[in-house]
N, C-alpha and C positions, 0 to 999 in steps of 0.2 A: 384397967388399958381398953382404949374405945376397939373395936372392931371394925375395919375398913369394910362398905358396902359388898366390894367386890367378895368378902369371905365370908360372908354371912352365909348362914344356914350347909356349913360345908365342914364338918365335924371333923378334928383332928389336921384340919388346915393351917391353922395357927402354928401347930407344935412341928409340923414339918417345916414350917417356913423356917419356923427360928431356928431350927436344927440346922437346915441348910444356909441360914446365915450367920450365924456362928463357925460352922464349918470353914464357909467361905472366907471368914473375917481371919480367921485361925491359919490356914491353908497361906492364906497372903500375906498375913505376919512372917510366918515360918520361911515362905520361899522369898521374899523381901530379904529378911535376915542370912540367908545362905548366902543369895545374890552377893550381900556386903561383903560377907568375912570370908568366903570363900569362893565363888566364882568368878566375881569380877576381877581381881587380882590375879586370877591366873589366864582368865581372856585377854583382858589387857596386856600384860606382859607379853601374849606374843601376838598380838597384832598392834601394836604399838611399842616401837624400841625405846622411844621418847621414857615411857612408864617407868623403867626401869632404874631411871637416874632422878627421877623426881625426890622429894625429902620425905619422910616418914607423913608429914601433915598434907603435903599434897596427896599423896596416894590415899592417906583417909578422905579427902573431900573428892577427888579423882571417883572413887568405891561410889562414894554416897550420889553423885552425878552420874554416874551410870545406872545404877539404880533406880533413879529419878528419871530419868530418860526411857528405861524400858516400862517403869509403869505409867509415864506420860502414852508413850504409842500404844501401848494394851486399853489402857480406860479410855485414850481421847478418841480413838478408832471405833470403841465400842459405844462410845457416846455419841460419835458421828453416825453410827447405824441407829442407834435407837431414836436420836432425835428425827431422821426423814421416814424411819420403818415401824417404829412402836406404835400402832393404831390406836392401844389401849388408852396410853398418857396422851399422845395427841387430840385425841378424841376430848377427854378428858383431864386438862393438866394438873387439877388439884385431887382428885380421887381415882384416876383410872388406875387398870390392872398393873401394881409396879412389879410385875415378875422379873422382868428383863434388867431394868432399873436399877430395881435393889441388888440382883447379883453383881452389877458392875459398881453401884457405889460400895458395897462389900468388900471388893477388891479393893477399892480405893480406902476403904479406911483400914484395911487392914497394912497397908503401904502408910497412912500417918503415923499411925498407932510407931510401926518399926520405925519410920524414921523420927518419931520423936524420941524413942529408946536412944536412937544413935546419936543425936544433940546432944541427948544430956551426957550420956557416955563417953562423946569427944565436944563437951562443950567451950573447951579451952582452943579447940581447933577448927570448929564449924558452929558453935552458938551461937544463933541469932534470935533476939526476942522476938523480931517481926514473923518468923516462921513459925514459932511456938504460937504467936495470938492465930495465925493463918492456919494453921491444923489443929487448933481448939476448937475453933469459930467453927471450922469445917466439920470436923468429928460431932458436936452439937446438933448442929441442923440433919445432920445425914442420920442421927440416930432415930429421928422420925420417922424417915423414911422406912430406915430396917425394922423399926417396931411396929409401927402403925400403917407403913405405906401411904403416908399422905406428904402431898408435892413431889411426885415421884419426877412428872415432867421438868419440876424446877430445878430439883437436883442433878438432874442429866443436864441441862441448860449450862449450869454452873461448870459440871465438869469439862465441858468442852474447851473451857479456858486453859488445859491439859496441853492443849497443842501447840502452844507454844514455848512450854519448857524444854524439849530437845533442841530448839535454836540458841534459848538461854543457856542453855548446858553447855553448847558445841562452842561459846564463844571464850567460856571457862575453858574449853579443852587445848584451844589454841592457842589461848594466853597461857596456859601452862607447859605447852610444848614449844613456845616460844617463837610461836608465827608472827613475822613483821606484821604489824598493826593494819599495814597498806598490802600486805598479801591477798591475793584475789579470792582464797578462801576465808579470809577474815572481812573483807570486805561486803562481797556476798552474801554470807551468813549474818552479817551484823542489818544490813536493808532488809533482807528476810525475816530477821527475830524481830524488827521495828514492825513491819505489815503486819505479820500474825499475830504479834502480843497484842495490836489495836484493833484488831478484828476481833478474836476473840475474848477479851477482857472489857476491851474500851466499848468498841462499836456495841456491844450486847447490853450496854447498861440501860440506854433509853428505849429500846421495846421491853426489857424485864420489867422496869418502874410502871410503864405504861401499862402494860398487861397485869401487873399487882395492882393497879388503880385501879382499872376496870373490874376486879372482882370484889372492890370492897363493897359491903353490903347484901353481897349476893348469897343464896342459900348455900352453897357450896363451900363458900369463902369462911360462912359462920359456922360451920358445922365442923372447922378446924381446929375451933377454941381459940382461947385467947392465948395462951402458952405458945403454941404453933405459930399464930398469928404474929406475935412481937419476935419469935426467933426468928421467923420468914425474913421481917423487917431487919432487923439487927443484925444476924449472918451477914446478911447480903452488902447491908451499909459497909460492916467493916472490911471485907473482905474487896469492898469496891474502892473503899480511900487507899488502902493499900494498892490495889492494883493502878489507879492512879499516881500515886506516889511513884511505883516503879516505871511507869508510862514515860512520865518525866524524865525521870533519870535518865533511862533508855534514848528518848528521843533526843535529849543533851547531848548525849556520846553520840549518837547517829549523824545529828547534823554536824557538831564537830567533824567528824572525820569525812565528810563530805568537804565542808569547807575547806580544811587542811588540803583535802586532794585536789582542790581547784586551783590553789595555791603552786601544788608541785608543779615545777618545771621540769619532768622527765619525762622520757621518749614514753610514746604510745604503750610500750610492751613491758614498762616497769614494773606492772604489777604481775608477780611470779610468786608460786607458792614457796612459803616458806619452809622450812623442816628444823628439828634441831639439831644442831651439828653433832 
């Protein structure tokens, strides 16, 4: 195992960091499992009367999306902070001190492992091969950050994509509660979902690959080693292909709703919040 430059000549640092990483991943995993199996059901039943009327299958997916939303808010918010204020990784995107980013990646990794377990346990209800591919590709790339502290800035940059998940999940919640497709809540959330998804998952693609290309042949890039270099390229490519596929699907849905809204010949006050009877 290669030791990052920032950790050289610091006896015991690797052992301490490894313990913190493993502990954070385990705590994150257990916390998200607890949220899925107990807290989400208890909380949702109290804040949303419609939750109690959902089928067992719908409740499983509901709980999964509640956990996903909470994870996205925590990890996405932490990523925004690191993106603007973590000076170490900003100065050196490939080898900068990864302490703050590593903590965030450990939280995200615990969630991904937890979600993979939930997908397996309830495959007939919420199983999705694309989510499995997404989670595995992310975990494989994240382990280089957790193990060696390499590419911390890039890992944090990828986690900014989580900011779109709350809007995607909210769309499903509104549908599960049978809000009318043209309700104000659905239309506003749909537009926000499309815009935010594009900003954090699609608009970030050109600068990411432009930066990647600019590092080719440099000394910091060569020090990464072929394994990390290939993982950086392949994992990003896999995730971005899926992001583009999802963006196309979201855009078609958004354009369809906007088109239908224009055809509607209803009074201006027709967009009202819907609710489950």
